[in-house]
N, C-alpha and C positions, 0 to 999 in steps of 0.2 A: 504494500500500500504506500502510495506517495505521501510524503510529509513535508511540512514547512519546518525548516531548520533555521535556528538563529545562533550563529557563532559570535560571541561577544568577548570584548576584552578592553583593557585600558590602551592608551596610545602605544604605538611602536612594539606591539606584541607579535607582528607578523601575520596579520589578518589577510592582507592582499596576497602575500606569499602562499599562505595556506589555500586560498581560493584558487590561485593560478595552478597550484599543484593538483587540486581536485579536478580542475578543468582539463589539465594534461592527462590525468588518469582516464577520463571519459573519452577524450579525443584519441588516445593511444589504442583504445578498443573499438575505434570506428564509430563512436557515438557522437552525435551532434549536440552542441550546447548553445544556450543563449546567455551572453554576458551583458551586464548592465552596470554603468558607473554614473555618478551624478554629474550633470553638465556643469555644475558650479565648481567642481574640482578640475581645473584645467592647468594644473602645475606642469604637466608634461605636454598635453594637447587634449582638446576636447575629444572624448571618445577613446582615450587611451588609458588603460588600466595598468599601473606600474607599481612594483614593489620596491622597497628600499635596497634589496640585494640585486636589482637589475632585471628581474623578470618583467615582461610586458605582454599585453594582448590587446587587440582591438575590441571595443565594446560599444554597445548602444548607449548614448548619453540619455539621461532622464532628468526632467524638471519636475516641479511639484504638480504640474498639470498632465504629465504623461500617464497614459492608461495602459498598464501592464496586461490586463486581461484582453483588451481589444487588440493590442499588438500581437499577443500570442495567438489569439483566435484567428487573426488574419493569416498568421504564419502557418498554423495547422490546417486551416481550410483552403489554403492556396494549392494544396496538392503535393507540397513538398514533404520531406521526411520530418516526422514529429520530433522535436527536441527531446533528448533523453534527460536533460537537466537544465534548470535555470539557476544562474549564479549572480548575485547582486553584491557589489562592493559598496562600502560606506552606507549601509542600510539605515543608519540613524537618520538620514535625510529623507526617508520615505514619509509620506503622510499617512494618517489613519486610513483614508480611502484606498491608498495604494497597497497597504498591508492587507486590507480586505480583498483587493483584486487578486493578490497572490493566493489567498485561500480559495477564491473562485477557480483559479487556474488548476490548483491541485484537485479540487472536487470534480470539475468538469473534464479535464484533460489528463489527469493522473500523472502530471509531470513533477518530480521532486524539485523543490525550490530551496536553495541554500543561500542564506543571507549572512553578511558579515558586517559588523559595525560596533560602535561604542554604545555603552549603556547610558552614560551621562556626560554632560558638558563640563566646562572648566569651573562652573559654580556648583557642581554636584547635582544639577537638575537633569531629569530624564529628557532625552530627545523624544519627539512624538513617535517617530518610527520605531524606536527601540521599545518604547512603552507598550505598543500594541504587538510587537513581535514577542515580547516577554509574556504577554497575555494570551496570544493566539497560536504561537508556534507549538507543534507537537514535540519538537526536540530542541532543547537548550544546551549549548555546549560552550564552555569557557575556554578561551585561549589565554594561557597565563603568561604573565611577564613579571619582572621584579623591579622594585624601587632601588635607588642607589644604596640603600642600607642592606639589601639582600632579601628583604621581606616581600611578600606578594604585593604587587601594585594593583590597586583597584580604582584609583582616582586619577583624573586628568587635569593637570595644572597648566594654565596658560602663563607664559613668561615673557618679560620684556627683553630688550637688547642686552640688559645687564644680568639676565638670569633670575630676576626677581618675579615672584608670583603676581599676577594681575587679577583683580577682583571685580573689574567693571568692563563692560563692552558687549557687543552683540554676541548672541549665542553661537552664530556660525562665523568663523574666520578661518579660512583655509590655510594650513601650514603644516610643517613637519617638525623635525627636531629643533628648528630655530624658534618655534613658537609654542611647543607643547612638551611636557615631560610627564611620565607616568610615576605616580608616587603611592606609597602605602598611606593608609588613613592618618596615621600619626604624623608623618612628615607633611602631608597635605594640610592638616589642621594647624600645624605650627609654622607652615610656610617655608620649610627647609627644603630647598630644591637641589642641594648638592651635599655630598658627604664631607666630613671634616678633612679627609685626605685630599679630596678634590680642591677644597679651599686652600689647603697647605701647598699643594703643587702650584696653584696659581700665584700664591704669595711668593714662593721661592723663585718662580720664573719671572716675577715682576709684573704679572697681570693683575688687573683689578679683581678683587674677590667678589 
């Protein structure tokens, strides 16, 4: 039975890498897939899904008005080969309606749908897409990463050019390691974005702490 899967994690845990590996596994067996990435994330190019370790794939860009169900229905009804799997990167940017569309795809067409994203933003508030994926997905899977202290990281901190935590701003601001860092709850709450050893290294090298 096809299911809706939500793979969630803090920043920089390798979500896109995991997605692209799953896509490779399907393609290696001759199975077709549909890949989707948010149009708002154009750091590489619109419609390009890229991981931090260099893996890339072309994907269909989606905005908050994109209809996943109608797109997939047209693909299936066109007479082509039915996709074996749908994979969606940065799924936190989905709307409630779009998450519902994914459940329709699974119910009507029986296509497994794998979504990958963050649970919460830099203020610890849930994203709309993640909220409904957590509520409606049959399978929830955590991709784990660690804080600079070695503990499990669960929070996403936004940082400024000096590496200090930011507590104001729009919920969505696209960026990578230059803008976000994954922290454990303790260090998120006390605003400590680097280890003492990191600070010492910077001090010894003459960099600003």
